LUMSEKOL-417374 format. One record per residue (C-alpha): residue number from 1; residue in one letter; x, y, z. Coordinates in Angstrom, 3 decimals. Layout:
N
{NUM 'A' {X Y Z}};
...
This chain:
595
{1 'M' {-54.732 24.119 50.481}};
{2 'K' {-51.480 24.539 48.554}};
{3 'F' {-51.002 27.259 45.981}};
{4 'T' {-50.430 24.633 43.251}};
{5 'D' {-53.824 23.116 44.006}};
{6 'I' {-55.449 26.469 43.275}};
{7 'V' {-53.674 27.184 39.988}};
{8 'S' {-53.647 23.627 38.584}};
{9 'P' {-57.092 23.817 36.920}};
{10 'F' {-56.130 27.025 35.161}};
{11 'L' {-52.875 25.484 33.923}};
{12 'A' {-54.783 22.487 32.547}};
{13 'W' {-57.210 24.775 30.676}};
{14 'S' {-54.263 26.731 29.257}};
{15 'R' {-53.201 23.592 27.353}};
{16 'A' {-56.634 23.101 25.836}};
{17 'A' {-55.838 25.374 22.929}};
{18 'K' {-52.489 23.675 22.174}};
{19 'K' {-52.374 21.499 19.063}};
{20 'A' {-51.861 17.758 19.544}};
{21 'D' {-48.386 16.317 18.937}};
{22 'T' {-49.922 13.469 16.940}};
{23 'I' {-49.913 14.295 13.244}};
{24 'P' {-51.298 12.642 10.121}};
{25 'Y' {-48.386 10.685 8.579}};
{26 'P' {-47.023 10.774 5.908}};
{27 'Q' {-48.860 13.964 4.894}};
{28 'K' {-46.882 15.848 7.555}};
{29 'S' {-43.508 15.249 9.111}};
{30 'N' {-42.374 15.782 12.680}};
{31 'P' {-38.559 15.502 12.761}};
{32 'G' {-36.841 14.292 15.907}};
{33 'S' {-34.614 16.535 17.948}};
{34 'D' {-30.978 16.966 16.956}};
{35 'R' {-29.776 14.192 19.305}};
{36 'Y' {-32.814 11.935 18.904}};
{37 'R' {-32.093 8.187 18.877}};
{38 'G' {-33.543 6.991 15.596}};
{39 'F' {-32.479 4.415 13.036}};
{40 'H' {-28.906 3.153 12.809}};
{41 'R' {-26.141 4.345 10.500}};
{42 'N' {-22.728 2.744 10.020}};
{43 'D' {-19.626 4.314 8.484}};
{44 'L' {-18.214 1.306 6.642}};
{45 'D' {-14.843 2.988 6.203}};
{46 'K' {-14.447 2.933 9.987}};
{47 'C' {-16.157 -0.348 10.886}};
{48 'I' {-13.787 -3.260 11.617}};
{49 'G' {-16.462 -5.866 12.345}};
{50 'C' {-15.311 -6.460 15.919}};
{51 'G' {-18.826 -7.420 17.090}};
{52 'R' {-18.787 -5.305 20.231}};
{53 'C' {-22.219 -3.922 19.340}};
{54 'E' {-23.595 -7.457 19.114}};
{55 'E' {-22.065 -8.367 22.465}};
{56 'I' {-23.564 -5.401 24.342}};
{57 'C' {-27.101 -5.770 22.960}};
{58 'Q' {-29.246 -7.452 25.600}};
{59 'N' {-32.243 -7.684 23.257}};
{60 'L' {-30.338 -9.762 20.670}};
{61 'A' {-31.249 -7.092 18.145}};
{62 'I' {-27.791 -7.065 16.503}};
{63 'G' {-26.112 -9.903 14.646}};
{64 'M' {-22.817 -9.847 12.760}};
{65 'V' {-23.138 -11.000 9.143}};
{66 'Q' {-20.956 -11.254 6.064}};
{67 'V' {-21.699 -8.617 3.438}};
{68 'E' {-20.981 -8.885 -0.242}};
{69 'D' {-18.495 -6.042 -0.597}};
{70 'S' {-16.526 -6.674 2.605}};
{71 'Q' {-13.931 -9.417 2.854}};
{72 'P' {-11.850 -10.418 5.873}};
{73 'V' {-8.495 -8.664 5.921}};
{74 'K' {-5.919 -7.959 8.588}};
{75 'G' {-7.688 -5.954 11.296}};
{76 'D' {-11.176 -6.352 9.793}};
{77 'S' {-13.364 -9.423 10.207}};
{78 'G' {-15.373 -8.533 7.100}};
{79 'L' {-18.568 -8.833 9.175}};
{80 'R' {-21.044 -5.979 9.632}};
{81 'P' {-23.896 -5.478 12.125}};
{82 'L' {-27.450 -6.336 11.050}};
{83 'V' {-30.082 -4.543 13.205}};
{84 'D' {-33.500 -6.088 13.867}};
{85 'Y' {-35.993 -3.335 14.712}};
{86 'G' {-38.451 -5.873 15.978}};
{87 'R' {-36.095 -6.248 18.940}};
{88 'C' {-34.235 -2.910 19.163}};
{89 'C' {-35.201 -0.634 22.058}};
{90 'W' {-32.980 2.280 20.929}};
{91 'C' {-30.950 2.279 24.151}};
{92 'A' {-27.873 3.317 22.108}};
{93 'L' {-25.469 1.133 24.085}};
{94 'C' {-24.177 -0.206 20.763}};
{95 'I' {-23.229 3.338 19.828}};
{96 'D' {-21.545 4.067 23.150}};
{97 'V' {-19.309 0.975 23.031}};
{98 'C' {-18.447 0.958 19.304}};
{99 'S' {-14.667 0.456 19.133}};
{100 'T' {-14.097 2.785 16.189}};
{101 'G' {-17.092 5.127 16.504}};
{102 'S' {-18.451 3.907 13.171}};
{103 'L' {-22.000 3.338 14.470}};
{104 'S' {-24.416 6.197 15.095}};
{105 'L' {-28.171 6.806 15.212}};
{106 'S' {-29.973 9.177 12.880}};
{107 'N' {-32.759 11.371 14.211}};
{108 'S' {-35.163 9.677 11.780}};
{109 'Y' {-37.699 7.485 13.530}};
{110 'S' {-40.531 7.145 10.994}};
{111 'W' {-40.418 4.274 8.509}};
{112 'T' {-43.370 2.681 6.710}};
{113 'T' {-43.013 -0.706 5.062}};
{114 'Y' {-45.364 -3.461 3.982}};
{115 'N' {-42.665 -6.146 4.369}};
{116 'A' {-41.755 -7.008 7.941}};
{117 'D' {-38.512 -8.651 6.771}};
{118 'T' {-37.143 -5.286 5.696}};
{119 'C' {-37.232 -4.097 9.321}};
{120 'A' {-33.948 -5.921 9.779}};
{121 'Y' {-31.185 -4.344 7.690}};
{122 'I' {-27.433 -3.756 7.557}};
{123 'P' {-26.713 -0.055 8.197}};
{124 'G' {-24.342 1.421 5.653}};
{125 'T' {-24.919 -1.410 3.199}};
{126 'D' {-28.660 -1.203 2.645}};
{127 'E' {-29.175 2.359 1.401}};
{128 'K' {-31.551 4.391 3.578}};
{129 'A' {-32.763 7.974 3.394}};
{130 'W' {-31.144 8.861 6.721}};
{131 'D' {-27.675 7.519 5.925}};
{132 'H' {-26.120 10.911 5.291}};
{133 'T' {-28.149 13.155 7.589}};
{134 'P' {-25.934 14.986 10.101}};
{135 'K' {-28.312 14.904 13.054}};
{136 'G' {-28.914 12.111 15.524}};
{137 'Y' {-27.102 10.355 18.355}};
{138 'S' {-23.402 9.583 18.107}};
{139 'Q' {-20.657 8.536 20.455}};
{140 'D' {-19.445 11.264 22.798}};
{141 'N' {-16.183 10.140 24.301}};
{142 'S' {-15.802 13.315 26.318}};
{143 'I' {-18.582 11.908 28.504}};
{144 'L' {-18.635 8.156 27.876}};
{145 'K' {-15.394 6.145 28.019}};
{146 'W' {-16.855 2.748 27.288}};
{147 'A' {-15.318 2.403 23.841}};
{148 'G' {-11.743 2.406 25.096}};
{149 'S' {-9.866 1.805 28.319}};
{150 'P' {-6.272 2.340 29.436}};
{151 'R' {-3.788 -0.496 29.457}};
{152 'V' {-2.509 -1.679 32.819}};
{153 'S' {0.958 -0.141 33.022}};
{154 'M' {3.824 -2.605 32.915}};
{155 'P' {6.202 -2.231 35.879}};
{156 'A' {9.765 -1.620 34.710}};
{157 'A' {13.137 -0.802 36.228}};
{158 'R' {13.950 2.901 36.463}};
{159 'P' {16.069 4.168 33.535}};
{160 'D' {18.791 5.580 35.782}};
{161 'K' {19.119 2.248 37.582}};
{162 'R' {18.729 -0.269 34.765}};
{163 'V' {21.618 1.076 32.659}};
{164 'D' {24.072 -0.144 35.309}};
{165 'S' {23.402 -3.824 34.640}};
{166 'F' {21.987 -6.326 32.138}};
{167 'E' {19.091 -7.272 34.395}};
{168 'E' {15.756 -7.552 32.626}};
{169 'V' {14.078 -4.157 32.239}};
{170 'I' {10.482 -5.393 32.372}};
{171 'R' {9.358 -6.581 35.804}};
{172 'G' {6.117 -8.311 34.805}};
{173 'Y' {2.484 -8.122 35.885}};
{174 'S' {1.149 -9.280 39.221}};
{175 'P' {-1.770 -11.772 39.097}};
{176 'E' {-4.157 -8.925 39.909}};
{177 'Q' {-2.768 -6.707 37.144}};
{178 'A' {-2.836 -9.557 34.636}};
{179 'A' {-6.468 -10.375 35.447}};
{180 'I' {-7.538 -6.755 34.955}};
{181 'E' {-5.643 -6.399 31.686}};
{182 'A' {-6.828 -9.724 30.248}};
{183 'A' {-10.438 -8.933 31.164}};
{184 'R' {-10.342 -5.922 28.822}};
{185 'C' {-10.524 -8.305 25.841}};
{186 'I' {-13.870 -8.136 24.021}};
{187 'Q' {-13.261 -11.510 22.343}};
{188 'C' {-13.594 -10.124 18.818}};
{189 'G' {-10.807 -12.332 17.430}};
{190 'L' {-9.312 -9.721 15.076}};
{191 'C' {-5.953 -10.401 16.710}};
{192 'V' {-6.039 -14.055 15.602}};
{193 'T' {-6.048 -13.198 11.906}};
{194 'A' {-3.179 -10.725 12.369}};
{195 'C' {-0.986 -13.224 14.227}};
{196 'P' {1.186 -15.173 11.738}};
{197 'A' {0.744 -18.312 13.886}};
{198 'H' {-2.988 -17.635 14.418}};
{199 'M' {-2.700 -18.206 18.153}};
{200 'H' {-5.880 -18.671 20.215}};
{201 'I' {-5.602 -15.192 21.681}};
{202 'P' {-9.155 -14.515 22.917}};
{203 'E' {-9.284 -17.970 24.524}};
{204 'Y' {-5.983 -17.659 26.377}};
{205 'L' {-6.760 -14.104 27.501}};
{206 'R' {-10.002 -15.367 28.992}};
{207 'A' {-8.099 -18.177 30.714}};
{208 'I' {-5.653 -15.666 32.216}};
{209 'A' {-8.521 -13.424 33.349}};
{210 'D' {-10.041 -16.477 35.077}};
{211 'G' {-6.726 -17.391 36.707}};
{212 'D' {-6.335 -20.579 34.629}};
{213 'Y' {-2.665 -20.099 33.769}};
{214 'A' {-2.051 -23.762 32.930}};
{215 'G' {-4.949 -23.665 30.489}};
{216 'A' {-3.434 -20.581 28.851}};
{217 'V' {-0.027 -22.274 28.469}};
{218 'K' {-1.599 -25.318 26.838}};
{219 'L' {-3.333 -23.021 24.367}};
{220 'F' {0.008 -21.332 23.594}};
{221 'F' {1.694 -24.584 22.623}};
{222 'D' {-1.109 -25.552 20.291}};
{223 'N' {0.473 -23.281 17.670}};
{224 'N' {3.497 -21.635 19.320}};
{225 'P' {6.170 -23.700 21.122}};
{226 'L' {8.191 -20.593 22.102}};
{227 'P' {5.586 -18.576 24.019}};
{228 'E' {7.920 -17.130 26.648}};
{229 'M' {10.326 -15.878 23.980}};
{230 'C' {7.388 -14.350 22.097}};
{231 'G' {6.035 -12.945 25.344}};
{232 'K' {9.177 -10.832 25.606}};
{233 'V' {10.327 -9.920 22.095}};
{234 'C' {7.452 -10.626 19.669}};
{235 'T' {6.626 -7.873 17.177}};
{236 'R' {2.973 -8.259 18.360}};
{237 'E' {1.083 -7.809 15.122}};
{238 'C' {-1.935 -8.913 17.168}};
{239 'E' {-1.845 -5.696 19.190}};
{240 'S' {-1.686 -3.542 16.065}};
{241 'V' {-5.265 -4.535 15.172}};
{242 'C' {-6.720 -4.815 18.687}};
{243 'A' {-10.195 -3.241 18.718}};
{244 'M' {-9.467 -1.706 22.122}};
{245 'G' {-6.658 0.318 20.592}};
{246 'Y' {-8.865 2.518 18.427}};
{247 'Q' {-10.132 4.735 21.223}};
{248 'G' {-8.099 3.459 24.141}};
{249 'E' {-4.992 1.288 24.283}};
{250 'A' {-4.462 -2.123 22.750}};
{251 'I' {-4.513 -5.040 25.146}};
{252 'A' {-1.016 -6.065 26.290}};
{253 'I' {-1.271 -9.451 24.574}};
{254 'R' {2.487 -9.999 24.501}};
{255 'W' {2.998 -9.171 28.173}};
{256 'L' {0.110 -11.449 29.186}};
{257 'K' {1.658 -14.377 27.307}};
{258 'R' {4.882 -13.706 29.176}};
{259 'F' {3.012 -13.515 32.488}};
{260 'A' {1.333 -16.912 32.092}};
{261 'C' {4.612 -18.641 31.186}};
{262 'E' {6.438 -17.113 34.131}};
{263 'Q' {3.967 -18.606 36.585}};
{264 'F' {5.639 -22.006 36.092}};
{265 'E' {9.199 -23.137 36.713}};
{266 'S' {8.640 -26.004 34.281}};
{267 'L' {6.480 -25.748 31.183}};
{268 'S' {7.081 -29.439 30.512}};
{269 'D' {5.163 -30.355 33.643}};
{270 'V' {2.198 -28.255 32.527}};
{271 'L' {2.173 -29.854 29.085}};
{272 'A' {3.116 -33.395 30.168}};
{273 'V' {5.197 -33.590 26.981}};
{274 'D' {7.133 -36.604 28.205}};
{275 'E' {4.111 -38.681 27.285}};
{276 'K' {4.203 -40.676 24.040}};
{277 'P' {3.674 -38.611 20.875}};
{278 'L' {0.333 -38.624 19.150}};
{279 'E' {1.673 -41.134 16.616}};
{280 'Q' {4.949 -43.023 16.301}};
{281 'G' {7.197 -44.294 13.547}};
{282 'R' {6.334 -41.655 10.976}};
{283 'G' {9.915 -41.233 9.695}};
{284 'K' {13.021 -39.062 10.191}};
{285 'V' {13.423 -35.368 9.418}};
{286 'A' {16.660 -33.335 9.380}};
{287 'I' {16.318 -29.718 10.519}};
{288 'I' {19.107 -27.223 9.888}};
{289 'G' {19.174 -24.444 12.463}};
{290 'T' {17.925 -24.104 16.036}};
{291 'G' {16.295 -20.719 15.639}};
{292 'P' {12.539 -20.236 16.112}};
{293 'A' {11.638 -21.854 12.770}};
{294 'G' {13.797 -24.939 13.363}};
{295 'L' {12.650 -25.381 16.954}};
{296 'S' {9.013 -24.990 15.955}};
{297 'A' {9.326 -27.670 13.272}};
{298 'A' {11.210 -29.949 15.679}};
{299 'Y' {8.531 -29.693 18.355}};
{300 'Y' {5.545 -30.360 16.123}};
{301 'L' {7.249 -33.118 14.145}};
{302 'S' {8.248 -34.836 17.401}};
{303 'R' {4.708 -34.609 18.715}};
{304 'M' {3.438 -36.044 15.430}};
{305 'G' {5.641 -39.120 15.812}};
{306 'F' {8.607 -38.166 13.612}};
{307 'E' {12.215 -38.510 14.654}};
{308 'A' {13.387 -34.900 14.420}};
{309 'H' {17.149 -34.259 14.294}};
{310 'V' {18.216 -30.618 14.625}};
{311 'F' {21.711 -29.507 13.506}};
{312 'D' {23.385 -26.220 14.431}};
{313 'K' {26.932 -24.925 14.009}};
{314 'D' {26.820 -23.160 17.402}};
{315 'E' {27.518 -24.917 20.680}};
{316 'E' {24.194 -23.705 22.046}};
{317 'G' {20.778 -23.534 20.396}};
{318 'G' {18.414 -20.631 19.879}};
{319 'G' {19.815 -19.071 16.746}};
{320 'V' {20.080 -15.334 16.266}};
{321 'A' {16.934 -14.720 18.301}};
{322 'Q' {18.516 -16.122 21.443}};
{323 'H' {22.176 -15.193 20.921}};
{324 'A' {21.855 -11.658 19.546}};
{325 'I' {19.054 -10.285 21.742}};
{326 'P' {20.582 -8.900 24.969}};
{327 'E' {19.845 -10.309 28.417}};
{328 'Y' {17.969 -7.185 29.517}};
{329 'R' {15.313 -8.064 26.934}};
{330 'L' {15.520 -11.854 26.706}};
{331 'P' {17.147 -13.608 29.679}};
{332 'A' {18.685 -17.008 28.982}};
{333 'A' {16.794 -18.709 31.834}};
{334 'G' {13.474 -18.496 29.993}};
{335 'Y' {14.986 -20.046 26.881}};
{336 'E' {16.353 -23.026 28.808}};
{337 'K' {12.896 -23.626 30.276}};
{338 'Q' {11.502 -23.874 26.757}};
{339 'M' {14.374 -26.110 25.551}};
{340 'D' {13.378 -28.593 28.231}};
{341 'V' {10.028 -28.916 26.444}};
{342 'F' {11.698 -29.732 23.112}};
{343 'R' {14.007 -32.341 24.603}};
{344 'K' {11.191 -34.069 26.460}};
{345 'A' {9.067 -33.987 23.314}};
{346 'G' {11.727 -36.204 21.738}};
{347 'A' {13.716 -33.821 19.508}};
{348 'H' {17.391 -34.715 19.005}};
{349 'F' {19.898 -31.834 18.989}};
{350 'H' {23.330 -31.925 17.324}};
{351 'Y' {25.266 -28.775 18.312}};
{352 'G' {28.635 -27.723 16.932}};
{353 'T' {27.741 -29.329 13.609}};
{354 'E' {28.263 -27.097 10.607}};
{355 'V' {26.308 -28.485 7.672}};
{356 'N' {27.921 -28.297 4.220}};
{357 'D' {26.761 -29.214 0.723}};
{358 'A' {27.879 -32.850 1.064}};
{359 'D' {25.922 -33.124 4.307}};
{360 'I' {22.766 -31.875 2.630}};
{361 'L' {23.063 -34.495 -0.097}};
{362 'K' {23.611 -37.218 2.488}};
{363 'M' {20.619 -35.985 4.502}};
{364 'S' {18.473 -36.304 1.418}};
{365 'D' {19.359 -40.004 1.389}};
{366 'D' {19.192 -40.687 5.117}};
{367 'Y' {16.107 -38.649 6.035}};
{368 'D' {12.558 -38.561 4.778}};
{369 'A' {12.547 -34.757 4.650}};
{370 'V' {14.884 -31.816 5.208}};
{371 'F' {13.798 -28.482 6.680}};
{372 'I' {16.247 -25.618 6.139}};
{373 'A' {15.975 -22.895 8.792}};
{374 'A' {19.520 -21.562 8.853}};
{375 'G' {18.572 -17.927 9.502}};
{376 'L' {20.536 -14.801 8.585}};
{377 'Q' {24.196 -15.338 9.428}};
{378 'K' {25.936 -12.373 7.759}};
{379 'S' {25.884 -8.651 8.369}};
{380 'S' {24.924 -6.630 5.301}};
{381 'E' {27.638 -4.580 3.627}};
{382 'F' {27.622 -0.784 3.941}};
{383 'R' {29.523 1.347 1.482}};
{384 'I' {30.856 4.690 2.628}};
{385 'P' {34.532 5.703 2.737}};
{386 'G' {36.243 4.540 5.925}};
{387 'V' {34.198 1.437 6.818}};
{388 'E' {37.386 -0.643 6.568}};
{389 'L' {39.116 1.308 9.374}};
{390 'P' {39.887 -0.364 12.701}};
{391 'G' {37.154 0.567 15.143}};
{392 'V' {34.360 0.198 12.582}};
{393 'K' {32.432 -2.956 13.484}};
{394 'H' {29.321 -4.825 12.454}};
{395 'A' {26.661 -4.591 15.157}};
{396 'F' {25.286 -8.053 14.371}};
{397 'Y' {28.596 -9.828 15.099}};
{398 'F' {29.077 -7.704 18.213}};
{399 'L' {25.741 -8.859 19.658}};
{400 'M' {26.352 -12.498 18.704}};
{401 'N' {29.613 -12.555 20.705}};
{402 'K' {27.966 -12.082 24.129}};
{403 'P' {29.159 -8.532 24.898}};
{404 'E' {27.327 -8.700 28.238}};
{405 'D' {30.383 -10.371 29.787}};
{406 'G' {32.357 -7.120 29.340}};
{407 'S' {35.169 -8.733 27.349}};
{408 'I' {34.719 -6.342 24.401}};
{409 'D' {36.098 -2.806 24.861}};
{410 'V' {34.027 -0.341 22.808}};
{411 'G' {35.528 2.863 24.194}};
{412 'A' {34.105 5.945 25.850}};
{413 'R' {31.951 7.079 22.937}};
{414 'V' {30.094 4.890 20.451}};
{415 'L' {28.093 5.689 17.321}};
{416 'V' {25.532 3.294 15.859}};
{417 'I' {24.337 3.669 12.261}};
{418 'G' {20.827 2.260 11.785}};
{419 'G' {17.310 2.327 13.181}};
{420 'G' {16.232 -1.291 13.659}};
{421 'N' {16.186 -3.535 16.701}};
{422 'V' {19.837 -4.494 16.150}};
{423 'A' {20.744 -0.808 16.310}};
{424 'M' {18.740 -0.295 19.507}};
{425 'D' {20.159 -3.439 21.114}};
{426 'T' {23.711 -2.421 20.226}};
{427 'A' {23.247 1.117 21.509}};
{428 'R' {21.669 0.026 24.797}};
{429 'T' {24.280 -2.695 25.312}};
{430 'C' {27.130 -0.216 24.831}};
{431 'L' {25.438 2.139 27.270}};
{432 'R' {25.466 -0.651 29.866}};
{433 'L' {29.170 -1.179 29.156}};
{434 'G' {29.777 2.414 30.226}};
{435 'S' {29.886 4.242 26.868}};
{436 'E' {28.201 7.420 25.719}};
{437 'V' {26.062 6.449 22.709}};
{438 'V' {24.846 8.255 19.578}};
{439 'I' {22.415 6.765 17.033}};
{440 'S' {22.527 8.082 13.461}};
{441 'Y' {19.535 7.285 11.249}};
{442 'R' {18.731 8.525 7.732}};
{443 'R' {15.006 8.952 8.276}};
{444 'R' {12.767 10.263 11.059}};
{445 'I' {12.343 8.518 14.392}};
{446 'V' {8.772 7.644 13.402}};
{447 'D' {10.208 5.740 10.406}};
{448 'M' {12.510 3.565 12.495}};
{449 'P' {11.755 -0.147 12.008}};
{450 'A' {12.729 -0.934 15.606}};
{451 'D' {10.050 -1.911 18.097}};
{452 'E' {8.353 1.214 19.431}};
{453 'E' {8.990 0.177 23.031}};
{454 'E' {12.687 -0.345 22.301}};
{455 'I' {12.921 3.180 20.925}};
{456 'E' {11.072 4.636 23.911}};
{457 'E' {13.249 2.766 26.393}};
{458 'A' {16.425 3.877 24.588}};
{459 'M' {15.250 7.482 24.795}};
{460 'E' {14.469 7.064 28.489}};
{461 'E' {18.049 5.898 28.941}};
{462 'S' {19.290 9.197 27.420}};
{463 'I' {20.803 7.772 24.244}};
{464 'D' {21.530 10.592 21.794}};
{465 'F' {19.231 10.133 18.768}};
{466 'R' {20.228 11.980 15.595}};
{467 'P' {17.528 11.290 12.997}};
{468 'Q' {17.612 12.568 9.416}};
{469 'T' {21.386 12.279 9.251}};
{470 'I' {22.954 10.864 6.078}};
{471 'P' {26.347 9.099 6.548}};
{472 'I' {29.116 10.575 4.390}};
{473 'R' {32.428 9.023 5.536}};
{474 'I' {34.535 7.882 8.470}};
{475 'E' {38.090 9.144 8.985}};
{476 'K' {40.935 8.437 11.352}};
{477 'A' {41.263 11.167 14.018}};
{478 'G' {44.371 10.416 16.086}};
{479 'Q' {43.506 7.502 18.378}};
{480 'R' {39.831 7.925 17.584}};
{481 'L' {37.511 8.016 14.576}};
{482 'K' {35.533 10.888 13.131}};
{483 'Y' {32.119 10.262 11.625}};
{484 'F' {30.853 12.802 9.091}};
{485 'Y' {27.187 13.204 8.218}};
{486 'A' {24.844 15.631 6.465}};
{487 'E' {21.395 16.659 7.591}};
{488 'A' {18.450 15.371 5.535}};
{489 'E' {14.983 16.567 4.730}};
{490 'M' {12.162 14.166 3.990}};
{491 'I' {10.671 14.313 0.501}};
{492 'D' {7.268 12.744 -0.123}};
{493 'D' {7.076 9.982 -2.706}};
{494 'P' {4.545 11.004 -5.406}};
{495 'N' {3.693 7.305 -5.840}};
{496 'G' {2.647 6.953 -2.226}};
{497 'G' {5.751 5.153 -0.983}};
{498 'R' {7.906 6.007 2.014}};
{499 'P' {9.201 9.594 2.176}};
{500 'K' {12.838 9.675 1.091}};
{501 'P' {15.690 11.370 2.946}};
{502 'V' {17.456 13.892 0.702}};
{503 'R' {20.530 15.843 1.682}};
{504 'K' {19.462 19.308 2.773}};
{505 'D' {22.673 21.289 2.138}};
{506 'D' {26.436 21.024 1.622}};
{507 'I' {27.280 21.376 5.301}};
{508 'E' {29.136 18.435 6.877}};
{509 'H' {28.859 17.651 10.586}};
{510 'G' {31.502 15.615 12.399}};
{511 'I' {31.509 13.562 15.604}};
{512 'E' {34.614 12.096 17.242}};
{513 'I' {34.021 8.567 18.519}};
{514 'D' {35.907 5.449 19.536}};
{515 'T' {33.783 2.811 17.806}};
{516 'V' {31.307 2.914 14.931}};
{517 'F' {28.778 0.092 14.709}};
{518 'L' {27.069 -0.663 11.405}};
{519 'A' {23.516 -1.898 12.049}};
{520 'I' {22.066 -1.814 8.567}};
{521 'G' {20.659 -5.344 8.264}};
{522 'Q' {21.603 -9.005 7.886}};
{523 'S' {21.730 -11.346 4.936}};
{524 'S' {21.720 -15.098 4.391}};
{525 'D' {24.632 -17.375 3.581}};
{526 'L' {23.411 -20.197 1.339}};
{527 'G' {26.850 -21.524 0.487}};
{528 'F' {26.030 -24.816 2.194}};
{529 'L' {23.460 -25.678 -0.475}};
{530 'P' {24.657 -28.195 -3.112}};
{531 'E' {24.505 -26.811 -6.619}};
{532 'V' {22.271 -29.696 -7.705}};
{533 'I' {19.697 -28.540 -5.163}};
{534 'A' {20.185 -24.760 -5.394}};
{535 'E' {19.674 -24.744 -9.169}};
{536 'K' {16.249 -26.346 -8.708}};
{537 'M' {15.169 -23.680 -6.222}};
{538 'T' {14.074 -20.131 -6.854}};
{539 'I' {16.464 -17.905 -4.900}};
{540 'Q' {16.135 -14.124 -5.029}};
{541 'W' {18.004 -11.576 -2.915}};
{542 'G' {19.437 -14.414 -0.847}};
{543 'E' {16.003 -15.792 0.042}};
{544 'I' {14.595 -19.201 -0.891}};
{545 'E' {11.144 -18.922 -2.436}};
{546 'V' {8.596 -21.320 -0.923}};
{547 'D' {4.907 -22.057 -1.340}};
{548 'K' {2.197 -21.874 1.330}};
{549 'D' {3.498 -25.153 2.831}};
{550 'Q' {7.131 -23.911 3.004}};
{551 'Y' {7.946 -26.270 0.123}};
{552 'T' {10.951 -25.203 -1.974}};
{553 'G' {9.954 -26.969 -5.184}};
{554 'V' {12.687 -29.586 -4.663}};
{555 'K' {11.366 -32.954 -3.588}};
{556 'N' {11.269 -33.339 0.220}};
{557 'I' {13.116 -30.041 0.845}};
{558 'Y' {11.347 -27.361 2.886}};
{559 'A' {12.584 -24.009 4.181}};
{560 'G' {11.434 -21.367 6.629}};
{561 'G' {12.408 -18.468 8.853}};
{562 'D' {14.579 -15.576 7.778}};
{563 'I' {16.010 -17.319 4.705}};
{564 'T' {12.546 -17.234 3.124}};
{565 'P' {10.529 -14.124 2.187}};
{566 'G' {8.427 -12.759 5.018}};
{567 'A' {8.303 -10.368 7.921}};
{568 'G' {11.620 -11.600 9.329}};
{569 'D' {10.351 -11.795 12.899}};
{570 'I' {10.169 -14.560 15.488}};
{571 'I' {6.457 -15.314 15.310}};
{572 'T' {6.551 -15.589 11.505}};
{573 'A' {9.453 -18.035 11.774}};
{574 'I' {7.507 -20.087 14.320}};
{575 'A' {4.531 -20.193 11.955}};
{576 'D' {6.843 -21.311 9.118}};
{577 'G' {8.108 -24.228 11.196}};
{578 'M' {4.608 -25.312 12.136}};
{579 'R' {3.416 -25.146 8.503}};
{580 'A' {6.396 -27.175 7.318}};
{581 'A' {5.801 -29.820 9.992}};
{582 'K' {2.178 -30.219 8.946}};
{583 'A' {3.142 -30.429 5.266}};
{584 'I' {5.770 -33.065 6.011}};
{585 'R' {3.204 -35.016 8.032}};
{586 'D' {0.785 -34.928 5.106}};
{587 'G' {3.569 -36.238 2.871}};
{588 'G' {2.583 -34.458 -0.320}};
{589 'N' {6.167 -33.764 -1.421}};
{590 'L' {8.108 -36.602 0.175}};
{591 'I' {10.493 -38.802 -1.757}};
{592 'V' {13.644 -40.239 -0.246}};
{593 'N' {16.223 -39.756 -3.012}};
{594 'L' {16.902 -36.368 -4.608}};
{595 'K' {19.610 -37.385 -7.051}};
């Protein structure tokens, strides 16, 4: 006989005097332990309505519903979880996977009601006694890592090697890496609302995860005819709201779009765009500019059965996006692959054709509609003493003149004034031409409008960043130039705006350089517009005001891209072109004669 067999009866009798755990309710309460899994709570200030809790629940106890005080906005679906306690088993998986950590469980488990319908409620919206109690079960990311996961690292050329050439820095995902990264998507769709073109992001990520690259490409072209360009240089607003980015890293949506496009030598073959358009004989449209907005309009109008004629003053298409972005970021080969799609779709291109005011008037007679997408063609002026000196150049014109061929001598030391993508591209191009490079920017690095990855890559390449430096003047210094600046401190805006750089002291700092590049923005040149048309438009700060259909207010004249108000990025321009094409198809503002 074992010892436990002998003592067991005595142990059983020892419990006879213990009071029962069952208590008369509600006369007495028996609170749960501090980490007990009771009824749900939801911090509405954190919840983004991604639906991950609904997806994980195997009992179908959670449904996403619209609530009265929550409307869809960028990065928030406006939906909130409704919990049905007739189905809930309190497993807490919804808590563990919550993207933002907004969901938690109180330690309250007792609830009496005479109405079964009230056992399904929206935590955080329907006021409950346990909403603000501190105890209960909440996400513990030191133990559970379900709510976030790391991004698959993008292979890239080593910084010390890539600065010797203009070869593309990014190497691209392998099929295995792409499948893993795409499979991280939880299909919440928040990215779709953030994308200016509202691309079918969850659907094409699923296609990539399944290895259906052709299916992904077809989804791209449904509302973006420049997917490879976007896959390399898009500002990726979609990633800024990705639910996976709250506790892990946002899905590499841009890189995955690039990956799918690069699996094919010909996108035309995938799309079969040489087939007849959806409709024929719809009319003729003149498009001014072959940037992203013009190309987008040309593609969709051609597919809708219009005869789309695209005019550009340059001998090659692509606009600023293609000509000014260096090869190490946007190789020309990918652009030509996309141009093949436009040509086979039926678009007609007229290069080396500079459109003037007389041309616009004639187009209004000869075409059923005109879409103006001329882009930003001028570098903005910058006023400090010395900008007129030889050796002071505009970064925008420098990039547009193909400096990759080495025909432009910038000297041994270069200084770039600015903090946007043009500044980064100029600095990194000069570095590849053999120069030492300094970047001077008025604000902090965190305030730079350039793409975060561009800034990081420039730092990796050992470019000398000098933030919080206010330009004072440029002087001649023998055969060189001398750039003078003052240090700045950031002063908070009491109205909640951006902190402002204010000169810290009277001390001047000087740097001797060979070339100064001004990278302080671009502006439009609307001199080609006839006065009879321009006076009927609303033009402010060099931008043509348009409505939601890109309509200018002048009969049959539409505009889009950088010459209209907006984010000034490629994907927004693409969306403008698509909207204009649809509006022209619908014919609401068409009339042949303007005069």
